[in-house]
C-alpha positions in Angstrom: -47.7 -8.6 -10.6 -45.5 -5.7 -11.8 -42.1 -7.1 -12.9 -39.0 -4.9 -12.9 -35.4 -5.8 -13.3 -36.1 -9.0 -15.1 -33.2 -10.8 -16.7 -33.1 -13.9 -18.8 -30.2 -16.3 -18.1 -28.6 -18.8 -20.4 -30.8 -21.6 -19.1 -33.9 -19.7 -20.4 -32.5 -19.4 -24.0 -31.3 -23.0 -23.8 -34.9 -24.1 -23.1 -36.1 -22.0 -26.0 -33.5 -23.5 -28.2 -34.7 -27.1 -27.4 -38.2 -26.1 -28.3 -37.2 -24.5 -31.5 -35.3 -27.6 -32.6 -38.4 -29.7 -31.8 -40.5 -27.5 -34.0 -37.9 -27.7 -36.8 -37.9 -31.4 -36.6 -41.7 -31.4 -36.9 -41.5 -30.5 -40.6 -40.0 -33.8 -41.8 -41.3 -35.7 -38.8 -44.9 -34.6 -37.9 -45.0 -36.5 -34.6 -42.5 -33.9 -33.2 -45.1 -31.1 -33.3 -47.2 -32.4 -30.4 -44.1 -33.0 -28.4 -42.8 -29.5 -29.2 -46.2 -28.0 -28.2 -46.3 -29.9 -24.9 -42.7 -28.9 -24.1 -43.6 -25.2 -24.9 -46.6 -25.2 -22.6 -44.6 -26.9 -19.8 -41.8 -24.4 -20.3 -44.1 -21.4 -20.1 -45.7 -22.8 -16.9 -42.3 -23.2 -15.3 -41.3 -19.7 -16.3 -44.5 -18.4 -14.8 -43.8 -20.3 -11.5 -40.3 -19.0 -11.5 -41.5 -15.4 -11.9 -44.0 -15.9 -9.0 -41.2 -17.2 -6.8 -38.8 -14.4 -7.6 -41.1 -11.4 -7.7 -43.6 -11.8 -5.0 -43.6 -9.3 -2.1 -42.2 -11.7 0.4 -38.8 -11.9 -1.3 -36.5 -9.4 0.3 -32.7 -9.1 0.8 -30.4 -6.8 2.7 -26.8 -5.8 1.8 -24.2 -3.9 3.9 -20.7 -3.0 2.7 -18.0 -2.4 5.3 -14.7 -0.7 4.5 -11.9 0.9 6.6 -12.2 4.6 7.3 -9.3 5.0 4.9 -7.4 2.7 2.6 -3.6 2.2 2.6 -1.7 2.8 -0.6 0.0 -0.3 -2.1 -1.5 -2.7 0.5 -4.1 -5.4 0.4 -7.2 -3.7 2.0 -10.2 -5.8 3.0 -13.7 -5.0 1.9 -16.5 -6.8 3.7 -20.0 -7.3 2.3 -22.8 -8.9 4.4 -25.7 -10.3 2.4 -28.9 -11.4 4.2 -31.8 -13.4 2.7 -34.9 -12.2 4.5 -37.3 -14.7 2.9 -37.9 -18.4 3.7 -36.8 -19.7 0.3 -33.3 -20.5 -0.8 -31.7 -18.6 -3.7 -28.5 -18.6 -5.8 -27.0 -15.1 -6.0 -24.4 -13.5 -8.2 -23.1 -10.4 -6.4 -21.6 -7.6 -8.3 -20.0 -4.6 -6.6 -19.4 -1.4 -8.4 -15.7 -0.8 -7.7 -13.8 2.5 -8.1 -12.5 3.1 -11.5 -9.0 3.6 -10.2 -8.8 -0.1 -9.3 -9.3 -1.0 -13.0 -11.3 -4.2 -12.1 -14.0 -4.8 -14.7 -15.0 -8.4 -14.0 -15.6 -8.5 -10.3 -18.4 -10.9 -9.3 -19.0 -13.4 -6.5 -21.5 -16.3 -6.5 -23.1 -17.6 -3.3 -26.0 -19.7 -2.2 -28.3 -18.4 0.6 -30.8 -20.6 2.4 -34.0 -19.2 3.8 -33.3 -16.5 6.5 -29.5 -17.0 6.1 -26.8 -14.3 6.3 -23.3 -14.6 4.8 -20.3 -12.4 4.8 -18.1 -12.0 1.7 -14.6 -10.6 2.1 -12.4 -9.5 -0.8 -9.2 -7.4 -1.1 -8.3 -4.4 -3.2 -4.9 -2.9 -3.7 -5.1 0.8 -4.6 -2.1 2.2 -6.5 -3.1 5.8 -6.5 -3.7 8.2 -3.7 -7.0 10.1 -3.6 -10.8 9.7 -3.3 -12.3 6.3 -4.3 -16.0 6.0 -5.0 -17.7 2.7 -4.3 -21.0 2.4 -6.1 -24.1 0.3 -5.8 -24.2 -3.4 -5.1 -26.3 -5.6 -7.4 -27.7 -9.0 -6.7 -28.8 -11.2 -9.6 -31.1 -13.7 -7.9 -32.2 -17.1 -9.3 -34.3 -19.8 -7.8 -33.9 -23.6 -8.2 -35.5 -23.5 -11.6 -33.1 -20.9 -12.8 -35.2 -19.9 -15.9 -35.4 -16.2 -15.1 -33.3 -13.9 -13.0 -34.1 -10.9 -10.8 -31.8 -7.9 -10.3 -31.9 -6.3 -6.9 -29.8 -3.1 -6.5 -28.7 -1.5 -3.2 -27.5 2.1 -3.4 -24.8 1.7 -0.8 -22.5 4.3 -2.4 -19.6 5.6 -0.3 -16.4 7.6 -0.8 -13.2 6.3 0.8 -9.9 8.1 0.8 -6.6 6.2 -0.1 -3.8 7.6 2.1 -0.1 6.7 2.3 0.3 3.3 3.8 -1.0 3.5 7.3 -0.9 -0.3 7.5 2.8 -0.4 6.9 3.2 2.4 9.4 1.5 0.4 12.1 3.3 -2.8 11.1 6.8 -1.2 11.5 5.9 0.9 14.6 8.7 0.5 17.0 8.1 0.1 20.7 10.8 0.0 23.3 9.9 -3.4 24.6 8.8 -5.1 21.4 10.4 -8.5 21.1 9.0 -9.4 17.7 10.6 -6.6 15.7 13.1 -9.1 14.3 10.3 -10.8 12.5 9.6 -7.6 10.5 13.3 -7.3 9.5 14.1 -4.6 11.9 17.6 -5.0 13.2 18.4 -4.9 16.9 21.5 -2.7 17.0 23.7 -2.6 20.0 24.4 1.0 21.1 28.0 2.0 20.5 29.0 3.9 23.6 26.0 5.8 25.1 24.3 9.0 24.6 24.2 11.8 27.2 20.9 10.9 28.7 21.0 8.8 31.9 17.9 6.6 32.4 18.3 4.4 35.4 20.6 2.1 37.4 19.9 -1.6 36.8 21.3 -5.0 37.7 24.0 -6.2 35.4 23.0 -8.8 32.7 25.2 -10.5 30.1 25.9 -8.2 27.2 25.9 -4.9 29.2 28.8 -2.6 28.7 31.2 -3.2 31.6 32.4 0.4 31.2 29.0 1.5 32.5 29.5 -0.3 35.8 28.3 1.7 38.8 30.6 0.6 41.6 29.0 2.6 44.3 25.6 1.0 43.6 27.3 -2.4 43.4 28.8 -2.0 46.9 25.5 -1.0 48.4 23.5 -3.8 47.0 26.1 -6.6 46.8 25.1 -7.1 43.2 26.7 -6.0 40.0 24.9 -2.8 38.9 25.3 -0.8 35.7 24.2 2.7 34.6 21.5 2.4 31.8 21.5 5.1 29.2 18.8 5.9 26.7 19.0 7.3 23.3 19.2 11.1 23.2 15.7 12.5 22.6 14.3 15.5 20.8 16.6 15.2 17.8 15.3 16.5 14.5 14.6 14.0 11.7 13.5 15.4 8.3 12.4 13.7 5.2 13.1 15.6 2.0 11.1 14.2 -1.0 12.0 15.0 -4.5 8.8 15.3 -6.7 10.6 15.8 -10.0 9.8 13.9 -13.2 12.3 11.1 -12.5 10.3 10.1 -9.4 7.4 9.0 -11.7 9.2 5.8 -12.6 6.9 2.8 -11.6 7.8 -0.4 -9.8 5.1 -3.0 -9.1 2.4 -0.5 -9.8 3.7 2.3 -7.5 5.9 5.2 -8.5 9.1 6.0 -6.7 7.4 9.0 -5.3 4.7 6.8 -3.7 7.4 4.5 -2.2 9.1 7.5 -0.8 5.9 8.9 0.6 5.1 5.6 2.3 8.6 5.4 3.8 8.5 9.0 4.9 5.4 8.4 6.9 6.9 5.4 8.6 10.1 7.2 9.4 8.1 10.1 10.9 6.1 7.8 13.1 9.2 5.9 14.2 11.1 9.0 15.1 8.1 10.3 17.1 7.8 7.0 18.9 11.5 7.4 19.8 10.6 10.9 21.1 12.5 12.7 18.4 11.1 15.5 16.3 9.7 14.7 12.8 9.7 17.2 9.9 9.0 17.2 6.1 10.0 19.1 3.0 8.8 18.4 -0.5 10.2 20.0 -3.6 10.5 19.9 -7.4 11.4 23.1 -9.4 10.5 24.9 -6.2 10.0 24.0 -2.5 6.3 23.3 -2.0 5.5 21.8 1.4 7.4 22.6 4.6 6.6 21.1 8.0 9.0 22.1 10.7 10.3 19.3 12.9 8.2 18.9 16.1 6.8 16.1 18.2 3.5 17.6 19.1 0.4 15.4 19.3 -0.9 16.5 15.9 2.4 16.3 14.1 1.9 12.8 12.5 -1.6 13.8 11.4 -0.2 16.9 9.8 2.5 15.0 7.9 0.0 12.3 6.8 -2.4 14.9 5.4 0.4 16.7 3.6 1.8 13.5 2.1 -1.8 12.5 0.9 -2.0 15.6 -1.3 1.5 15.4 -2.9 1.7 14.9 -6.7 4.5 14.3 -9.1 5.9 17.2 -11.1 6.8 17.2 -14.8 9.8 19.4 -14.2 13.3 18.8 -13.0 14.1 19.5 -9.4 16.0 22.6 -8.3 18.4 21.7 -5.6 19.6 25.3 -5.1 16.1 26.3 -4.0 16.1 23.2 -1.8 19.3 24.2 -0.1 18.1 27.8 0.5 14.9 26.5 2.1 16.7 24.0 4.3 19.1 26.7 5.5 16.1 28.9 6.5 13.9 26.1 7.9 16.1 23.7 9.7 17.8 25.1 12.8 20.4 22.9 14.4 22.1 19.7 13.2 19.5 17.2 12.0 19.2 13.8 10.4 17.9 14.3 6.8 16.6 11.5 4.5 16.7 12.7 0.9 14.4 10.6 -1.3 15.4 11.2 -4.9 16.3 9.4 -8.1 19.5 10.0 -10.0 19.3 8.6 -13.5 23.0 8.8 -14.1 26.3 9.7 -12.5 26.3 13.0 -14.3 22.9 13.9 -12.8 24.4 13.3 -9.3 27.5 15.3 -10.1 25.4 18.3 -11.0 23.9 18.5 -7.5 26.8 17.1 -5.6 28.0 20.5 -4.4 24.6 21.1 -2.8 24.6 17.6 -1.2 28.1 18.2 0.2 27.0 21.5 1.8 23.9 19.8 3.3 26.1 17.0 4.6 28.4 19.6 6.2 25.6 21.1 8.3 23.5 18.0 8.9 23.7 14.3 8.7 22.5 13.6 5.2 21.2 10.1 4.0 20.6 9.8 0.3 18.3 7.1 -1.1 19.6 5.4 -4.2 17.1 3.0 -5.8 18.3 -0.3 -7.2 16.6 -1.4 -10.5 16.1 -5.1 -10.0 14.4 -5.5 -13.4 17.5 -4.3 -15.2 19.8 -6.5 -13.1 17.7 -9.6 -13.8 17.6 -8.7 -17.5 21.3 -8.3 -18.2 22.0 -11.5 -16.2 19.9 -13.6 -18.6 21.5 -15.3 -21.7 20.7 -13.6 -25.0 20.5 -15.3 -28.3 20.5 -12.5 -31.0 22.4 -9.3 -31.7 19.4 -7.1 -30.7 19.1 -8.7 -27.3 22.8 -8.5 -26.7 22.7 -4.8 -27.4 19.8 -4.3 -24.9 21.7 -6.4 -22.4 24.8 -4.2 -22.7 22.7 -1.0 -22.2 21.0 -2.5 -19.2 24.3 -3.5 -17.7 25.7 0.0 -18.2 22.6 1.6 -16.5 22.9 -0.8 -13.6 26.6 0.0 -13.2 25.7 3.7 -13.1 23.8 3.1 -9.9 26.8 1.4 -8.3 29.0 4.3 -9.4 26.5 6.8 -7.8 26.8 4.9 -4.5 30.6 4.9 -4.8 30.7 8.6 -5.4 28.5 9.3 -2.4 30.8 7.1 -0.3 33.8 8.9 -1.6 32.5 12.2 -0.2 31.4 10.7 3.1 27.7 11.0 2.4 25.5 8.4 4.1 23.3 6.4 1.6 20.8 3.6 1.3 21.1 1.5 -1.8 17.8 -0.4 -1.9 15.0 -1.9 -4.0 11.8 0.2 -3.8 9.9 -2.5 -2.1 12.5 -2.7 0.7 12.9 1.0 1.2 10.9 1.4 4.4 12.6 -1.3 6.4 16.1 -0.3 5.2 15.3 3.4 6.1 14.2 2.4 9.6 17.3 0.3 10.1 19.5 3.2 8.9 17.8 5.5 11.4 18.3 3.1 14.2 22.0 2.5 13.2 22.8 6.2 13.1 21.0 6.9 16.3 22.8 4.0 18.1 26.2 5.3 16.9 25.4 8.8 18.3 25.9 10.4 14.8 22.9 12.7 14.9 
């Protein structure tokens, strides 16, 4: 019998330790020698039996790993492993999966017991924090029998490469459908349309809450029922996401950078606007304008935006808003709704680009994202005991107040904004889009 992948567990060395102690005790107490010899022989016999059980040709296993076609950035993604014992004997198994280095998980292992001819499914979750290619390696089974004196390693080369994309899971979660009654559970506000847009949809029977100004008296007289004109939101409006990739967007929150939060939110806004039959577009920039996708609602538009967002990387340079304005002027034709994802570190940094923002807001409906730093707010609200902590608290308070001053400055110039924590960005952006659309401001 040719033995490969033999491992000796702790129980094996524990048995050797007992035998060694018995031999040591045999020097002052001679009667321990026969006992030690007997135990040694019995131990070697058991080890031999264990080797025969583990390494005979009838012992076989099968392992299959199942992952999604692509993983979602920042979400809990399921990985499923099916392990089958193809022999008639029961075994204890330690399963080790070679996870991608980006996950930074060094101690992953799962223990399970498989009876003869039994199959079990193991499910665990991974949360990727970086976009890109993830390589899953081999799966190793460390198999022991009931005796547990030796261990056999069985490896399965089930290597696979999986791409981590912007959060497709969140995109599907927040996908808006016209007749979806559970949107309130996701935090999406149901906003009553103020007035109505120019697109007539149908005549329907009056229900409580309908605008009485939309009453259709001719249809009412014909049917002897109160009838109202039903209007739908105007379609084919342009919705652009402008993503700042400058160095300030590298700031991390809960493992993700502000750029990654912006990318996830941009994908959700694009999908939502396409569901509403509007046109979705994208522009990314740093010291220069890099990716430009003109607003459209074609079948492949969402896929094009997804692939573009997947490849975006942070820049080490400051962003150039003059180049951005020049590109917007050339690219975007007609009044559009523009979401600007950026990060102003101070009121001064906002004031430097405020002339550009005002010009953008004059031609389009501009919405500027302002990120709230919850960690700073929590820090300065805590009681401090020494002078050093009081100093840090004062600085934190000053930085947090800068954010509120930025919001106030945008409001002063009539620029729409979203003041939000990074984790709430997507839902707040959707609500803002629905609000502006319902008010007919686009």
